[in-house]
LOLOLUM-410413 format. One record per atom (N, C-alpha, C, CB): x, y, z; residue in three letters. Coordinates in steps of 0.2 Angstrom, whole numbers, plus 5000, padded with zeros to 4 digits. Glycine has a CB too. Example, Ala and Ser with C-alpha at 12.3 -4.5 7.8 and 13.67 -1.06 7.14 Angstrom:
506649725039ALA506249785039ALA506649845039ALA505749785045ALA506449895035SER506849955036SER506450005039SER507049975029SER
This chain:
474658085205MET475058115203MET475258185209MET474858135197MET474858195213ARG475158225221ARG475858205222ARG474758215228ARG475858125222ARG476358095225ARG476958095222ARG476258025225ARG476858115212LEU477258125209LEU477658185209LEU476958125206LEU477258245211ALA477458315212ALA477858325220ALA476658355211ALA477658255224ILE478058285231ILE478858235230ILE477558245240ILE478658185224LEU479458165222LEU479958185220LEU479458125219LEU479558235214LEU479958265211LEU480158315214LEU479758285206LEU480058365219ALA480158395224ALA480758365228ALA479658405227ALA480558315231GLY480958295235GLY481658275231GLY480558245238GLY481658245225ALA482058225220ALA482658285220ALA481558215211ALA482358345218ALA482758385218ALA482958435226ALA482258425213ALA482758425230LEU482858435236LEU483558405238LEU482258405239LEU483458325238LEU483858275239LEU484458315236LEU483758205236LEU484458305230ALA485058325224ALA485358375224ALA484958335219ALA485058425231GLY485258495229GLY485258545224GLY485558495231GLY484758525221CYS484458595215CYS484458655217CYS483658585212CYS484458695214ALA484158775216ALA483558765217ALA484058825210ALA483458815223ALA482658805223ALA482058825220ALA482558815227ALA482258875213PRO481758885209PRO481458825204PRO481858935206PRO482058785205ALA481658705200ALA481058665205ALA482558625198ALA481258675211VAL480758635214VAL480158655214VAL480758635219VAL479658705214PRO479258735214PRO479058725206PRO479358795217PRO479358735201GLU479258755195GLU479058645194GLU480058805191GLU479458625195ALA479458535194ALA478658535197ALA480358485200ALA478658545203ALA477958535206ALA477558565202ALA477858565213ALA477358615202SER476858665199SER476658605192SER477158765197SER477258605189ALA477258565182ALA476758515182ALA477958535180ALA476858465187VAL476558405189VAL475758415189VAL476758375195VAL475758465194GLN475258455198GLN474658505190GLN475458515208GLN474958525186ALA474558575181ALA474258505177ALA475158635176ALA474558455176VAL474358415170VAL474158345175VAL474958405164VAL474058355180SER473958285185SER473058255182SER473958305196SER472758285179SER471958245175SER472358245168SER471058295174SER472658265165GLU472958245157GLU473358175160GLU473558315152GLU473758185163ALA474258115163ALA473958055165ALA475058115168ALA473258065168GLY472957995170GLY472657975164GLY472357995177GLY472558005157THR472357965153THR472857915148THR472058015151THR473457925150GLY474157875148GLY474357945141GLY473757765144GLY474257985141HIS474558025134HIS475158055138HIS473958095131HIS475458095135ALA476058135135ALA475858195139ALA476258135129ALA476158215143GLY476158265148GLY476358315145GLY476358245154GLY476258375150SER476558415147SER477358435145SER476458445151SER477558455142ARG478158475140ARG478658505146ARG477958535135ARG478458535150THR478758545155THR478758495161THR478458605157THR478258475162GLU478358405167GLU478858345163GLU477458365167GLU478758355157GLN479258295154GLN479958315156GLN479358285145GLN480258375155LEU480658385156LEU480958395163LEU480758425153LEU480458415167ALA480558415175ALA480958325175ALA479758435180ALA480558295172VAL480758205173VAL481358205172VAL480458145168VAL481458215165LEU482158205164LEU482658235166LEU482158215159LEU482758305168ASP483058335173ASP483458295180ASP482558385175ASP482658285182GLY482958245189GLY483458175187GLY482158225195GLY483558155180LEU484158115179LEU484858145178LEU483958075172LEU484858205179VAL485658225179VAL485658265187VAL485858265172VAL485258275189ASP485358325196ASP485758295200ASP484658335200ASP485958215201PHE486458215206PHE487158165202PHE485958185213PHE487558165204GLY488158125200GLY488158045204GLY489058175202GLY488157995199ALA488157935202ALA488657905209ALA488257905197ALA489157945206ASP489757925211ASP489657985219ASP490657945205ASP489157995219THR489158075226THR488758015232THR488458175222THR489058045238ALA488658025245ALA487958005243ALA488658095250ALA487557975244GLY486857955246GLY486557955237GLY486458015252GLY486957925231CYS486857915226CYS486357855226CYS487457915224CYS486457815230SER485857745229SER485257775231SER485957675234SER484957795234LEU484457835238LEU484257875232LEU484757875244LEU484657925229LYS484657975225LYS484257935218LYS485458005224LYS484557885216THR484557825210THR483657815211THR485157745212THR483657775216ALA482957745219ALA482557795216ALA482857735228ALA482557865220ARG481957905219ARG481857925215ARG481757945221ARG482457935210THR482457965203THR481957905197THR483357985201THR482357845199ALA481857775197ALA481057775198ALA482157705202ALA480957795204ALA480357795205ALA479957855203ALA480157785212ALA480057905201VAL479857965200VAL479757955192VAL480258025202VAL480057895187LEU480157905182LEU479557835180LEU481057895181LEU479557785185VAL479057735184VAL478457755185VAL479057685188VAL478357815190GLU477857835192GLU477357865185GLU478157875198GLU477957905182TYR477757955177TYR477457915172TYR478358005174TYR477857865170LEU477957825164LEU477257775164LEU478857765165LEU477057755172SER476257725172SER475757765169SER475957725179SER475857845170ALA475157865168ALA475457915163ALA474657905174ALA475857905159SER476057945153SER476457925150SER476258005154SER476757965148GLU477357965141GLU477658015140GLU477157945133GLU478358005134PHE478658065132PHE478458085124PHE479458065133PHE478458155123GLU478158135117GLU478758125112GLU477658195114GLU478658105106ASP479158095101ASP479558145101ASP478858085095ASP480458125102GLY480858195101GLY480958225106GLY480458235096GLY480558225112THR480858255118THR481358225122THR480258245123THR481458175124ALA482158155126ALA482658175121ALA482258075127ALA482658155115ASP483158175111ASP483558245110ASP483058165105ASP482958285110THR483058365110THR483358395118THR482358395108THR483058345123TRP483458375130TRP484058335129TRP482958335138TRP484258275127ARG484858255128ARG485358285124ARG484958195127ARG485258325118ALA485758345114ALA485658425116ALA485558325105ALA485458445120GLY485358515124GLY485758525130GLY484658515128GLY485958455134LEU486258445139LEU487058485139LEU486258375139LEU487358505144SER487958525144SER488358475145SER488058565148SER488958465143GLY489458415144GLY489458395149GLY490058425143GLY489458435156ASP489458405165ASP488758365164ASP489258485172ASP488258385163ALA487658355162ALA487558295157ALA487258405160ALA488058285151GLN487958245148GLN488458175151GLN488158275142GLN488858195154GLU489358145158GLU488958135165GLU490258165159GLU488658175166ARG488158135175ARG487558075172ARG487558215180ARG487258115166LEU486758075163LEU487057995161LEU486458115158LEU487657985158ALA488157925156ALA488157895164ALA488957955153ALA488157905167LEU488357895174LEU487757865178LEU488557965178LEU487257905177ASN486557885182ASN486257855179ASN486057935185ASN486057845171TRP485757805167TRP485757745168TRP485757815162TRP486057715170PRO486457645168PRO485757605177PRO487757655170PRO486157645182GLY485757635190GLY485057655188GLY486157695197GLY484757715187ILE484157725186ILE483757665182ILE484257785182ILE483957655176LEU483557615174LEU483557545176LEU483657615168LEU484157505179ALA484057465180ALA483557475187ALA484657435180ALA483557525191GLU483157515198GLU482357525194GLU483457585204GLU482257565190ALA481457575186ALA481457495184ALA481457645178ALA481657455182GLN481557395179GLN481457355185GLN482157375174GLN481757355190ALA481657315196ALA480957325200ALA482257335200ALA480757395198ILE480357405200ILE479557385198ILE480457465200ILE479657385193CYS479157355188CYS479257285187CYS479357395181CYS479857245188ALA479757175190ALA479457145196ALA480257165190ALA479657175200ASP479457165207ASP479557225212ASP479757105209ASP478757265211PRO478857315215PRO478857315223PRO478257355213PRO478557245225ALA478657245232ALA479257215236ALA478157205234ALA479757205232ALA480457175234ALA480857235235ALA480857125229ALA480557285231CYS480957355230CYS480557415237CYS480657395220CYS480257375242ALA479757435244ALA480357455251ALA478757405248ALA480857415252ASP481157435258ASP481457505255ASP481757365261ASP481957485251GLU482457525247GLU482057585246GLU482657475240GLU481457585241LEU481157655240LEU480957695247LEU480557645235LEU480657655251ALA480357695258ALA481057715260ALA479957645265ALA481657695262SER482157725262SER482357775260SER482457705261SER482257785254ALA482257845249ALA481857905249ALA482157815243ALA481357895254GLY480757925255GLY480257925250GLY480857985255GLY480257885246VAL479557855241VAL478957835245VAL479857775235VAL478657865245GLU477857825248GLU477557795243GLU477257855252GLU477457815237THR477157765230THR476957705232THR477757745223THR476257675232ASP476157595231ASP476357575225ASP475457575231ASP476757565222PHE476957535216PHE476657465217PHE477757525215PHE476557425221PRO476357335220PRO475457365218PRO476357265231PRO475157405219GLY474657425218GLY474257475212GLY474657425222GLY474957475208MET474957515200MET474957455196MET475757565198MET474757495190GLU474657455183GLU475257485181GLU473857465178GLU475957435181LEU476457445176LEU476657405171LEU476957455180LEU476157375171ASP476357315162ASP476657365158ASP475457275157ASP476457425155GLY476757465150GLY477357505151GLY476357505147GLY477457485157VAL478257535158VAL478857525155VAL478457525166VAL478757445157PRO479657425155PRO479657435146PRO479857305158PRO479157425142ASP479357445135ASP479257515134ASP479157405129ASP479057555138LYS479257635138LYS480057655141LYS478457685143LYS480057605146LEU480957615148LEU481357605142LEU481357555156LEU481357545141THR481657505133THR481657575127THR481057405129THR481057605126ALA481157645122ALA481557705124ALA480557655120ALA481757735129LEU481857795133LEU482757785134LEU481357805142LEU482657715135ASP483557695134ASP483757675128ASP483757625139ASP483357675122ALA483557685117ALA483957775114ALA482857655114ALA483457795118VAL484057875117VAL484457905120VAL483757925116VAL484257875127LEU484757905132LEU485357845133LEU484457925140LEU485357775134GLY485857765135GLY486157705129GLY485857745142GLY485757685125ALA486257645119ALA486657685116ALA485857615113ALA486657755116GLN487357765114GLN487757775117GLN487457805111GLN487857775124GLY488457765128GLY488857835127GLY488857685125GLY488857885122LYS489457925123LYS488958005123LYS490057905116LYS489158035126PRO488958105127PRO488858135119PRO489658145133PRO488458175118VAL488258205111VAL488658265111VAL487658225111VAL488958285104LYS489458325104LYS489158395100LYS489958285100LYS
């Protein structure tokens, strides 16, 4: 989970987020590292930090492919050890500003595809992930349950295809 904290902090820095978000995300992940290892839902703060990473950059900005890879890696690592509580993603999505909803609509398909690729063949993604600064050993992780969790998340974040009004 220390790697997840580093990835969250790195993703926030890479995306140019405000400085206060980095310590909050990192401390949220560290605070629940023992709980997340059980396969249960992480804390609400941790869940929101992971979700916020989905809209921390624009899909059409410089370095977006590396940001997408890093964000997908954070998501896969989180989902390999935890899951989102029912309604968390719905509530989070509904609370997004119009600009953030547009970024989600642009970013989510690429993040989802990258996360699915990591799950399907982590070794094939190793070079791209290394270029993005990801050091997680995905080939050594248990990722069997992650694709189903991604599908459930996609039903909330991607299938609707339109920003919430």
